[in-house]
C-alpha positions as a LaTeX table, in Angstrom:
\begin{tabular}{lrrr}
\hline
Residue & $x$ (\AA) & $y$ (\AA) & $z$ (\AA) \\
\hline
Unk1 & 7.07 & 230.34 & $-149.89$ \\
Unk2 & 6.40 & 226.83 & $-148.84$ \\
Unk3 & 4.63 & 223.63 & $-147.40$ \\
Unk4 & 4.85 & 220.36 & $-148.71$ \\
Unk5 & 8.40 & 219.69 & $-148.28$ \\
Unk6 & 7.83 & 222.21 & $-145.37$ \\
Unk7 & 6.36 & 219.29 & $-143.82$ \\
Unk8 & 9.15 & 216.92 & $-144.59$ \\
Unk9 & 10.70 & 214.87 & $-142.06$ \\
Unk10 & 14.17 & 213.58 & $-141.59$ \\
Unk11 & 14.63 & 209.81 & $-141.37$ \\
Unk12 & 17.54 & 208.61 & $-139.66$ \\
Unk13 & 18.32 & 205.09 & $-141.09$ \\
Unk14 & 20.56 & 203.84 & $-138.15$ \\
Unk15 & 19.63 & 200.47 & $-136.46$ \\
Unk16 & 19.24 & 201.03 & $-132.61$ \\
Unk17 & 18.05 & 198.96 & $-129.58$ \\
Unk18 & 16.03 & 201.53 & $-127.66$ \\
Unk19 & 15.76 & 201.06 & $-123.64$ \\
Unk20 & 12.69 & 201.21 & $-122.29$ \\
Unk21 & 11.27 & 204.62 & $-120.92$ \\
Unk22 & 10.68 & 204.03 & $-116.92$ \\
Unk23 & 6.90 & 205.44 & $-116.49$ \\
Unk24 & 5.21 & 206.26 & $-113.58$ \\
Unk25 & 1.65 & 205.97 & $-112.67$ \\
Unk26 & $-0.06$ & 208.29 & $-110.22$ \\
Unk27 & $-0.21$ & 205.59 & $-107.50$ \\
Unk28 & 3.56 & 205.98 & $-107.08$ \\
Unk29 & 5.85 & 209.06 & $-106.90$ \\
Unk30 & 9.25 & 210.01 & $-107.15$ \\
Unk31 & 10.65 & 207.23 & $-109.84$ \\
Unk32 & 12.94 & 208.31 & $-112.54$ \\
Unk33 & 11.38 & 210.28 & $-115.64$ \\
Unk34 & 10.72 & 208.41 & $-118.63$ \\
Unk35 & 13.74 & 208.01 & $-120.98$ \\
Unk36 & 14.27 & 206.35 & $-124.54$ \\
Unk37 & 18.16 & 206.02 & $-124.46$ \\
Unk38 & 20.22 & 204.90 & $-127.51$ \\
Unk39 & 22.62 & 201.96 & $-126.60$ \\
Unk40 & 26.15 & 202.73 & $-125.53$ \\
Unk41 & 27.92 & 200.09 & $-127.59$ \\
Unk42 & 27.02 & 201.49 & $-130.85$ \\
Unk43 & 28.05 & 204.72 & $-132.40$ \\
Unk44 & 25.83 & 207.88 & $-131.97$ \\
Unk45 & 24.34 & 208.60 & $-135.56$ \\
Unk46 & 24.91 & 211.81 & $-136.97$ \\
Unk47 & 22.08 & 213.92 & $-137.51$ \\
Unk48 & 21.48 & 214.38 & $-141.35$ \\
Unk49 & 20.33 & 217.65 & $-142.72$ \\
Unk50 & 19.26 & 218.27 & $-146.21$ \\
Unk51 & 20.75 & 220.74 & $-148.09$ \\
Unk52 & 17.70 & 223.12 & $-149.44$ \\
Unk53 & 17.75 & 225.98 & $-152.19$ \\
Unk54 & 17.63 & 229.33 & $-151.41$ \\
Unk55 & 14.11 & 229.59 & $-152.87$ \\
Unk56 & 11.24 & 228.04 & $-150.83$ \\
Unk57 & 11.57 & 224.08 & $-151.67$ \\
Unk58 & 8.56 & 222.07 & $-152.87$ \\
Unk59 & 7.24 & 224.53 & $-154.99$ \\
Unk60 & 7.46 & 222.07 & $-158.14$ \\
Unk61 & 7.97 & 218.31 & $-158.58$ \\
Unk62 & 11.29 & 216.69 & $-158.19$ \\
Unk63 & 11.41 & 213.91 & $-160.31$ \\
Unk64 & 13.69 & 210.91 & $-159.29$ \\
Unk65 & 15.35 & 208.71 & $-161.84$ \\
Unk66 & 14.35 & 205.19 & $-161.02$ \\
Unk67 & 17.73 & 203.77 & $-161.32$ \\
Unk68 & 19.61 & 206.67 & $-159.56$ \\
Unk69 & 17.62 & 208.46 & $-157.12$ \\
Unk70 & 18.86 & 212.14 & $-156.64$ \\
Unk71 & 18.27 & 211.81 & $-152.78$ \\
Unk72 & 19.64 & 208.08 & $-152.31$ \\
Unk73 & 17.35 & 205.23 & $-152.15$ \\
Unk74 & 13.83 & 205.45 & $-150.82$ \\
Unk75 & 13.99 & 204.36 & $-147.20$ \\
Unk76 & 11.87 & 201.22 & $-145.96$ \\
Unk77 & 9.53 & 200.90 & $-142.96$ \\
Unk78 & 11.80 & 199.95 & $-139.70$ \\
Unk79 & 11.50 & 196.66 & $-138.46$ \\
Unk80 & 11.77 & 195.03 & $-135.09$ \\
Unk81 & 15.43 & 194.26 & $-134.70$ \\
Unk82 & 16.89 & 191.63 & $-132.56$ \\
Unk83 & 17.62 & 192.57 & $-129.20$ \\
Unk84 & 15.13 & 195.22 & $-128.97$ \\
Unk85 & 14.09 & 195.55 & $-125.06$ \\
Unk86 & 10.37 & 195.67 & $-124.23$ \\
Unk87 & 8.86 & 198.52 & $-122.64$ \\
Unk88 & 8.39 & 196.85 & $-119.18$ \\
Unk89 & 6.59 & 199.77 & $-117.38$ \\
Unk90 & 3.68 & 200.34 & $-119.76$ \\
Unk91 & 1.36 & 196.96 & $-119.90$ \\
Unk92 & $-0.02$ & 197.43 & $-123.45$ \\
Unk93 & $-3.90$ & 195.73 & $-123.60$ \\
Unk94 & $-4.54$ & 193.24 & $-126.42$ \\
Unk95 & $-5.43$ & 194.82 & $-129.43$ \\
Unk96 & $-8.32$ & 192.85 & $-129.75$ \\
Unk97 & $-9.58$ & 193.43 & $-125.99$ \\
Unk98 & $-12.40$ & 195.65 & $-126.13$ \\
Unk99 & $-12.98$ & 197.85 & $-123.14$ \\
Unk100 & $-16.55$ & 198.18 & $-121.75$ \\
Unk101 & $-17.90$ & 201.67 & $-120.52$ \\
Unk102 & $-21.30$ & 200.24 & $-120.34$ \\
Unk103 & $-23.75$ & 197.74 & $-121.47$ \\
Unk104 & $-25.54$ & 200.09 & $-123.86$ \\
Unk105 & $-24.41$ & 199.68 & $-127.56$ \\
Unk106 & $-21.92$ & 202.34 & $-128.33$ \\
Unk107 & $-22.84$ & 204.38 & $-131.76$ \\
Unk108 & $-19.64$ & 204.81 & $-133.61$ \\
Unk109 & $-19.51$ & 207.54 & $-136.31$ \\
Unk110 & $-19.14$ & 206.30 & $-139.94$ \\
Unk111 & $-15.94$ & 207.38 & $-142.26$ \\
Unk112 & $-16.87$ & 209.09 & $-145.50$ \\
Unk113 & $-13.97$ & 207.46 & $-147.08$ \\
Unk114 & $-15.47$ & 206.17 & $-150.36$ \\
Unk115 & $-15.79$ & 206.61 & $-153.98$ \\
Unk116 & $-12.97$ & 204.54 & $-155.20$ \\
Unk117 & $-9.95$ & 202.51 & $-154.14$ \\
Unk118 & $-7.37$ & 203.66 & $-151.53$ \\
Unk119 & $-4.24$ & 205.26 & $-152.65$ \\
Unk120 & $-2.31$ & 203.24 & $-150.15$ \\
Unk121 & $-3.25$ & 199.81 & $-151.47$ \\
Unk122 & $-5.84$ & 197.15 & $-150.19$ \\
Unk123 & $-6.83$ & 197.91 & $-146.74$ \\
Unk124 & $-5.74$ & 195.37 & $-144.39$ \\
Unk125 & $-7.81$ & 194.09 & $-141.47$ \\
Unk126 & $-8.04$ & 196.70 & $-138.33$ \\
Unk127 & $-6.94$ & 194.82 & $-135.31$ \\
Unk128 & $-8.39$ & 197.75 & $-133.41$ \\
Unk129 & $-11.81$ & 197.86 & $-135.12$ \\
Unk130 & $-13.41$ & 196.82 & $-131.86$ \\
Unk131 & $-12.16$ & 199.75 & $-129.93$ \\
Unk132 & $-14.62$ & 202.27 & $-129.14$ \\
Unk133 & $-13.58$ & 205.72 & $-129.58$ \\
Unk134 & $-13.49$ & 207.83 & $-126.35$ \\
Unk135 & $-13.76$ & 204.53 & $-123.95$ \\
Unk136 & $-10.71$ & 204.08 & $-121.62$ \\
Unk137 & $-9.57$ & 200.65 & $-121.02$ \\
Unk138 & $-10.78$ & 198.77 & $-118.07$ \\
Unk139 & $-8.12$ & 199.22 & $-115.09$ \\
Unk140 & $-7.66$ & 202.71 & $-115.76$ \\
Unk141 & $-6.24$ & 204.39 & $-112.39$ \\
Unk142 & $-8.29$ & 206.87 & $-110.99$ \\
Unk143 & $-5.76$ & 209.55 & $-111.13$ \\
Unk144 & $-5.52$ & 209.28 & $-114.96$ \\
Unk145 & $-9.08$ & 209.23 & $-115.39$ \\
Unk146 & $-9.82$ & 212.38 & $-113.40$ \\
Unk147 & $-6.84$ & 214.06 & $-115.64$ \\
Unk148 & $-8.12$ & 212.98 & $-118.98$ \\
Unk149 & $-11.64$ & 214.16 & $-118.02$ \\
Unk150 & $-10.37$ & 217.60 & $-117.38$ \\
Unk151 & $-8.52$ & 217.53 & $-120.70$ \\
Unk152 & $-11.99$ & 216.29 & $-122.59$ \\
Unk153 & $-13.55$ & 219.10 & $-120.79$ \\
Unk154 & $-11.02$ & 221.70 & $-121.96$ \\
Unk155 & $-10.95$ & 220.48 & $-125.48$ \\
Unk156 & $-14.56$ & 221.64 & $-126.18$ \\
Unk157 & $-15.41$ & 225.43 & $-127.02$ \\
Unk158 & $-19.10$ & 225.82 & $-126.17$ \\
Unk159 & $-19.48$ & 229.33 & $-128.05$ \\
Unk160 & $-18.89$ & 227.51 & $-131.34$ \\
Unk161 & $-20.28$ & 224.11 & $-130.66$ \\
Unk162 & $-22.99$ & 222.92 & $-133.07$ \\
Unk163 & $-25.02$ & 220.18 & $-131.30$ \\
Unk164 & $-25.90$ & 218.90 & $-134.63$ \\
Unk165 & $-22.64$ & 218.05 & $-135.75$ \\
Unk166 & $-20.96$ & 215.50 & $-133.65$ \\
Unk167 & $-18.41$ & 212.62 & $-133.92$ \\
Unk168 & $-14.69$ & 212.99 & $-134.96$ \\
Unk169 & $-13.49$ & 215.50 & $-137.21$ \\
Unk170 & $-13.35$ & 213.97 & $-140.61$ \\
Unk171 & $-13.40$ & 216.83 & $-142.82$ \\
Unk172 & $-11.07$ & 219.88 & $-142.67$ \\
Unk173 & $-10.48$ & 223.02 & $-144.83$ \\
Unk174 & $-7.74$ & 225.04 & $-142.81$ \\
Unk175 & $-5.48$ & 228.01 & $-143.63$ \\
Unk176 & $-2.12$ & 227.97 & $-142.17$ \\
Unk177 & 1.15 & 230.66 & $-142.39$ \\
Unk178 & 4.20 & 228.29 & $-142.06$ \\
Unk179 & 7.63 & 228.60 & $-141.19$ \\
Unk180 & 10.34 & 226.39 & $-142.16$ \\
Unk181 & 13.93 & 226.41 & $-140.87$ \\
Unk182 & 16.33 & 224.86 & $-143.48$ \\
Unk183 & 19.40 & 223.92 & $-141.12$ \\
Unk184 & 21.27 & 226.42 & $-142.55$ \\
Unk185 & 20.19 & 229.56 & $-140.79$ \\
Unk186 & 17.55 & 230.45 & $-142.99$ \\
Unk187 & 13.88 & 230.81 & $-142.67$ \\
Unk188 & 11.28 & 230.30 & $-145.43$ \\
Unk189 & 7.51 & 231.30 & $-145.07$ \\
Unk190 & 4.54 & 230.57 & $-146.84$ \\
Unk191 & 0.55 & 230.67 & $-146.56$ \\
Unk192 & $-0.96$ & 227.46 & $-147.32$ \\
Unk193 & $-4.74$ & 225.86 & $-147.38$ \\
Unk194 & $-4.84$ & 222.20 & $-146.53$ \\
Unk195 & $-7.86$ & 220.33 & $-147.19$ \\
Unk196 & $-8.28$ & 216.88 & $-145.42$ \\
Unk197 & $-10.73$ & 214.03 & $-145.56$ \\
Unk198 & $-10.29$ & 211.09 & $-143.35$ \\
Unk199 & $-8.66$ & 208.80 & $-143.49$ \\
Unk200 & $-6.14$ & 209.27 & $-146.37$ \\
Unk201 & $-7.43$ & 212.40 & $-148.67$ \\
Unk202 & $-5.64$ & 215.48 & $-148.59$ \\
Unk203 & $-4.75$ & 218.47 & $-150.90$ \\
Unk204 & $-2.84$ & 221.34 & $-150.40$ \\
Unk205 & $-2.11$ & 224.67 & $-152.42$ \\
Unk206 & 1.16 & 226.61 & $-152.30$ \\
Unk207 & 1.61 & 230.31 & $-152.86$ \\
Unk208 & 3.33 & 229.80 & $-156.10$ \\
Unk209 & 0.53 & 228.37 & $-157.51$ \\
Unk210 & 1.34 & 224.50 & $-157.16$ \\
Unk211 & $-1.13$ & 222.03 & $-155.58$ \\
Unk212 & $-0.32$ & 218.42 & $-154.30$ \\
Unk213 & $-2.91$ & 215.92 & $-153.31$ \\
Unk214 & $-3.99$ & 212.48 & $-152.95$ \\
Unk215 & $-7.37$ & 211.46 & $-153.98$ \\
Unk216 & $-9.49$ & 208.32 & $-155.00$ \\
Unk217 & $-8.08$ & 205.58 & $-157.25$ \\
Unk218 & $-10.03$ & 204.19 & $-160.45$ \\
Unk219 & $-9.97$ & 204.05 & $-164.08$ \\
Unk220 & $-9.26$ & 207.85 & $-164.39$ \\
Unk221 & $-6.97$ & 208.70 & $-161.38$ \\
Unk222 & $-4.55$ & 207.28 & $-159.77$ \\
Unk223 & $-4.26$ & 208.82 & $-156.20$ \\
Unk224 & $-1.42$ & 211.22 & $-156.17$ \\
Unk225 & $-1.55$ & 214.09 & $-158.49$ \\
Unk226 & $-0.07$ & 217.82 & $-158.84$ \\
Unk227 & $-1.85$ & 220.78 & $-160.32$ \\
Unk228 & 0.20 & 223.83 & $-161.58$ \\
Unk229 & $-1.76$ & 227.02 & $-162.10$ \\
Unk230 & $-5.11$ & 225.48 & $-161.62$ \\
Unk231 & $-5.06$ & 223.62 & $-164.97$ \\
Unk232 & $-1.58$ & 221.84 & $-165.60$ \\
Unk233 & $-2.36$ & 218.49 & $-164.19$ \\
Unk234 & 0.21 & 215.58 & $-163.56$ \\
Unk235 & $-0.12$ & 212.14 & $-162.35$ \\
Unk236 & 2.57 & 211.65 & $-159.62$ \\
Unk237 & 1.83 & 208.07 & $-158.63$ \\
Unk238 & 4.65 & 206.67 & $-160.66$ \\
Unk239 & 8.01 & 205.69 & $-158.87$ \\
Unk240 & 9.60 & 208.79 & $-160.26$ \\
Unk241 & 7.72 & 211.10 & $-158.25$ \\
Unk242 & 8.67 & 209.34 & $-155.20$ \\
Unk243 & 9.75 & 212.71 & $-153.41$ \\
Unk244 & 6.72 & 214.61 & $-154.10$ \\
Unk245 & 4.53 & 211.74 & $-152.97$ \\
Unk246 & 6.53 & 211.77 & $-149.83$ \\
Unk247 & 5.35 & 215.22 & $-149.48$ \\
Unk248 & 2.22 & 214.55 & $-149.63$ \\
Unk249 & 2.19 & 212.04 & $-147.00$ \\
Unk250 & 4.19 & 214.58 & $-144.76$ \\
Unk251 & 1.08 & 216.76 & $-144.90$ \\
Unk252 & $-1.38$ & 213.94 & $-144.21$ \\
Unk253 & 0.69 & 212.71 & $-141.50$ \\
Unk254 & 0.57 & 216.08 & $-139.65$ \\
Unk255 & $-3.13$ & 216.57 & $-140.40$ \\
Unk256 & $-3.89$ & 213.34 & $-138.49$ \\
Unk257 & $-1.66$ & 214.19 & $-135.46$ \\
Unk258 & $-3.17$ & 217.79 & $-135.18$ \\
Unk259 & $-6.68$ & 216.57 & $-135.25$ \\
Unk260 & $-6.01$ & 213.79 & $-132.78$ \\
Unk261 & $-4.43$ & 216.34 & $-130.19$ \\
Unk262 & $-7.62$ & 218.89 & $-130.98$ \\
Unk263 & $-10.20$ & 216.12 & $-130.16$ \\
Unk264 & $-8.95$ & 213.39 & $-127.91$ \\
Unk265 & $-12.10$ & 212.38 & $-126.82$ \\
Unk266 & $-12.36$ & 210.56 & $-130.32$ \\
Unk267 & $-9.24$ & 208.72 & $-129.91$ \\
Unk268 & $-9.10$ & 204.95 & $-129.61$ \\
Unk269 & $-7.21$ & 204.03 & $-126.32$ \\
Unk270 & $-5.28$ & 200.97 & $-125.65$ \\
Unk271 & $-3.90$ & 202.35 & $-122.38$ \\
Unk272 & $-3.73$ & 205.27 & $-120.25$ \\
Unk273 & $-1.75$ & 206.23 & $-117.20$ \\
Unk274 & $-0.08$ & 209.28 & $-115.49$ \\
Unk275 & 3.72 & 209.72 & $-115.23$ \\
Unk276 & 5.73 & 211.68 & $-112.86$ \\
Unk277 & 7.43 & 214.14 & $-115.41$ \\
Unk278 & 8.02 & 214.65 & $-119.11$ \\
Unk279 & 10.24 & 212.38 & $-120.97$ \\
Unk280 & 13.96 & 212.83 & $-120.63$ \\
Unk281 & 14.28 & 212.95 & $-124.36$ \\
Unk282 & 13.05 & 216.45 & $-124.63$ \\
Unk283 & 14.06 & 219.86 & $-126.28$ \\
Unk284 & 17.07 & 221.85 & $-124.62$ \\
Unk285 & 16.09 & 224.27 & $-122.10$ \\
Unk286 & 12.64 & 223.16 & $-121.57$ \\
Unk287 & 12.84 & 221.37 & $-118.21$ \\
Unk288 & 11.62 & 224.14 & $-116.09$ \\
Unk289 & 8.58 & 224.55 & $-118.34$ \\
Unk290 & 7.63 & 221.02 & $-118.60$ \\
Unk291 & 8.13 & 220.51 & $-114.83$ \\
Unk292 & 5.17 & 222.74 & $-114.26$ \\
Unk293 & 2.84 & 220.49 & $-116.67$ \\
Unk294 & 0.79 & 217.36 & $-115.54$ \\
Unk295 & 1.85 & 214.39 & $-117.92$ \\
Unk296 & $-0.15$ & 211.49 & $-119.15$ \\
Unk297 & 0.83 & 208.83 & $-121.58$ \\
Unk298 & $-1.40$ & 206.94 & $-123.90$ \\
Unk299 & $-1.25$ & 204.25 & $-126.59$ \\
Unk300 & $-3.45$ & 204.59 & $-129.86$ \\
Unk301 & $-3.67$ & 203.42 & $-133.14$ \\
Unk302 & $-5.02$ & 207.11 & $-134.33$ \\
Unk303 & $-1.83$ & 209.09 & $-134.54$ \\
Unk304 & 0.22 & 208.55 & $-137.69$ \\
Unk305 & 4.28 & 208.84 & $-138.20$ \\
Unk306 & 4.20 & 206.61 & $-141.44$ \\
Unk307 & 4.96 & 209.23 & $-143.59$ \\
Unk308 & 8.23 & 209.82 & $-141.68$ \\
Unk309 & 9.25 & 206.42 & $-143.02$ \\
Unk310 & 8.67 & 205.86 & $-146.74$ \\
Unk311 & 6.07 & 206.35 & $-149.32$ \\
Unk312 & 6.36 & 202.43 & $-149.70$ \\
Unk313 & 5.64 & 201.81 & $-146.01$ \\
Unk314 & 3.58 & 198.75 & $-144.90$ \\
Unk315 & 0.09 & 200.36 & $-144.59$ \\
Unk316 & $-0.70$ & 198.10 & $-141.50$ \\
Unk317 & $-2.44$ & 199.64 & $-138.37$ \\
Unk318 & 0.17 & 201.02 & $-136.00$ \\
Unk319 & 0.45 & 201.64 & $-132.42$ \\
Unk320 & 1.57 & 205.10 & $-131.30$ \\
Unk321 & 2.65 & 206.39 & $-127.88$ \\
Unk322 & 1.79 & 210.00 & $-127.27$ \\
Unk323 & 3.17 & 211.61 & $-123.95$ \\
Unk324 & 0.99 & 214.85 & $-123.39$ \\
Unk325 & 1.69 & 217.45 & $-121.00$ \\
Unk326 & $-1.32$ & 219.32 & $-119.76$ \\
Unk327 & $-1.45$ & 222.74 & $-118.40$ \\
Unk328 & $-2.36$ & 223.08 & $-114.65$ \\
Unk329 & $-4.47$ & 225.96 & $-115.25$ \\
Unk330 & $-6.47$ & 225.38 & $-118.56$ \\
Unk331 & $-6.00$ & 221.68 & $-118.62$ \\
Unk332 & $-5.25$ & 221.50 & $-122.40$ \\
Unk333 & $-2.29$ & 219.90 & $-124.22$ \\
Unk334 & 0.76 & 222.44 & $-124.29$ \\
Unk335 & 3.81 & 219.52 & $-125.15$ \\
Unk336 & 3.41 & 216.43 & $-126.68$ \\
Unk337 & 5.87 & 213.64 & $-127.73$ \\
Unk338 & 4.55 & 211.13 & $-130.26$ \\
Unk339 & 6.72 & 207.79 & $-131.02$ \\
Unk340 & 5.66 & 204.82 & $-132.76$ \\
Unk341 & 5.86 & 201.24 & $-130.75$ \\
Unk342 & 6.63 & 198.15 & $-132.62$ \\
Unk343 & 6.34 & 194.64 & $-130.47$ \\
Unk344 & 6.66 & 197.01 & $-127.41$ \\
Unk345 & 9.80 & 198.79 & $-128.50$ \\
Unk346 & 9.92 & 202.62 & $-129.39$ \\
Unk347 & 10.94 & 203.33 & $-132.94$ \\
Unk348 & 12.69 & 206.86 & $-132.06$ \\
Unk349 & 14.12 & 207.69 & $-135.51$ \\
Unk350 & 10.38 & 208.93 & $-136.53$ \\
Unk351 & 9.45 & 210.31 & $-133.35$ \\
Unk352 & 8.34 & 214.16 & $-133.04$ \\
Unk353 & 7.72 & 216.72 & $-130.30$ \\
Unk354 & 4.79 & 219.30 & $-130.95$ \\
Unk355 & 4.41 & 222.37 & $-128.84$ \\
Unk356 & 0.81 & 223.79 & $-128.97$ \\
Unk357 & 0.30 & 227.44 & $-128.64$ \\
Unk358 & $-2.81$ & 229.20 & $-127.34$ \\
Unk359 & $-6.01$ & 227.77 & $-128.36$ \\
Unk360 & $-8.94$ & 229.19 & $-130.44$ \\
Unk361 & $-12.50$ & 228.15 & $-130.77$ \\
Unk362 & $-13.19$ & 226.49 & $-133.72$ \\
Unk363 & $-16.46$ & 224.58 & $-134.47$ \\
Unk364 & $-16.81$ & 223.54 & $-131.24$ \\
Unk365 & $-13.07$ & 222.49 & $-130.80$ \\
Unk366 & $-10.26$ & 224.55 & $-128.98$ \\
Unk367 & $-7.87$ & 223.98 & $-131.74$ \\
Unk368 & $-4.14$ & 225.10 & $-131.05$ \\
Unk369 & $-3.43$ & 228.65 & $-132.64$ \\
Unk370 & 0.01 & 227.55 & $-133.38$ \\
Unk371 & 2.05 & 224.21 & $-133.71$ \\
Unk372 & 5.78 & 223.99 & $-133.47$ \\
Unk373 & 7.29 & 220.95 & $-134.56$ \\
Unk374 & 10.84 & 219.52 & $-133.53$ \\
Unk375 & 12.75 & 216.43 & $-134.76$ \\
Unk376 & 15.23 & 213.91 & $-133.06$ \\
Unk377 & 18.58 & 215.27 & $-132.47$ \\
Unk378 & 20.90 & 212.32 & $-131.86$ \\
Unk379 & 24.32 & 213.94 & $-131.39$ \\
Unk380 & 23.82 & 214.54 & $-127.55$ \\
Unk381 & 23.59 & 211.75 & $-125.04$ \\
Unk382 & 20.90 & 210.75 & $-124.02$ \\
Unk383 & 19.23 & 211.93 & $-127.36$ \\
Unk384 & 16.93 & 214.85 & $-127.67$ \\
Unk385 & 14.83 & 217.32 & $-129.88$ \\
Unk386 & 15.88 & 220.06 & $-131.55$ \\
Unk387 & 16.04 & 223.21 & $-129.40$ \\
Unk388 & 14.59 & 225.48 & $-132.12$ \\
Unk389 & 11.70 & 224.14 & $-134.04$ \\
Unk390 & 12.27 & 222.78 & $-137.78$ \\
Unk391 & 8.62 & 223.89 & $-138.80$ \\
Unk392 & 6.14 & 226.25 & $-137.19$ \\
Unk393 & 2.34 & 226.27 & $-138.26$ \\
Unk394 & 0.09 & 229.16 & $-137.27$ \\
Unk395 & $-3.71$ & 228.75 & $-137.88$ \\
Unk396 & $-5.25$ & 231.49 & $-140.01$ \\
Unk397 & $-8.96$ & 230.40 & $-140.19$ \\
Unk398 & $-10.92$ & 227.66 & $-141.83$ \\
Unk399 & $-13.49$ & 225.06 & $-140.82$ \\
Unk400 & $-13.19$ & 221.63 & $-139.01$ \\
Unk401 & $-16.54$ & 220.52 & $-140.36$ \\
Unk402 & $-16.05$ & 221.19 & $-144.14$ \\
Unk403 & $-18.55$ & 218.67 & $-145.63$ \\
Unk404 & $-15.83$ & 217.81 & $-148.19$ \\
Unk405 & $-16.13$ & 214.45 & $-150.34$ \\
Unk406 & $-13.64$ & 212.13 & $-151.97$ \\
Unk407 & $-14.52$ & 214.04 & $-155.40$ \\
Unk408 & $-13.18$ & 217.38 & $-153.82$ \\
Unk409 & $-9.56$ & 215.50 & $-153.89$ \\
Unk410 & $-9.37$ & 214.77 & $-157.40$ \\
Unk411 & $-6.72$ & 217.13 & $-159.29$ \\
Unk412 & $-8.92$ & 217.50 & $-162.65$ \\
\hline
\end{tabular}
């Protein structure tokens, strides 16, 4: 059945000069909807679809010989390329600029991340450390503030709210039913349990008895591991297990994004504004549905698309732009496009489109009951996202306040 590879992202290694999306604030109306285009003077890259076996992929380790990788060289993180055009329509506050909501001291919840070194290497200085979670930047328009407040109110589920448990969701234990489409017309299904501890610990169980994870680094463990049948431990931190490590990062990446959308009040926000309509780079046939939503765009370091790049990607803090489509009736996020931004230029190769289904109450949060994931499709012009989701996740139950510790993420 599936999950790990189920959550693997296709990377297109084609250098492109994306053009600025034209965004619209709530003070103006009728502007061209946001679009990120591929340059016309370069050939449109073909979308690569990996060939998958008939059985569910990811049920075991995939060893890659160091000298001749089975699936080609490991991708490196995209860098800013000469000629990239700036995102003129979205002024981006300085990373060191701290928005002030009041003169009162803010209590910022501490992360439970401790108990050994990070499996992602030495932690670099966070340029966003002074940003206060949930505080909007100075100069945010009244229209954006009003729409944002409606989203925050809708994200709280009062019947399941425990007033003694507040702050960002940093420990979750969830069960999903997962559907993966392999690009060849086949669907693979699996039930999987995913456990997560902020910021970088994760473990997930596959139906065939294989568990993959990432935990503390010390003299006994080296971060990445696999466990077969509950007892056969394997250290997969070495280079020959790069693909298995990538699958672990894929799951970690998705958990961060899902939780960021489920609890927007705990995001660190660099900028927030309304836009007139959805990005033109959207799934085919969705225009009518997307037109009926209210749209916000925000910049934040709290999403994560690094797993889409490479297991060896630079762990430095990054900025992500999220386009959020809110229902006009219940004010919850129904559609979202997330794209990384480097030096004010969007990196479209790793972007993702998320469709969130009916929400359910879970530990005080209205969590999406289903999440459909679409990848970029560069065959049409302008590029868009796949019409059918490449992955579907259906929440079966679990906890968003699981009280997990780093010791729970050791494979032995």
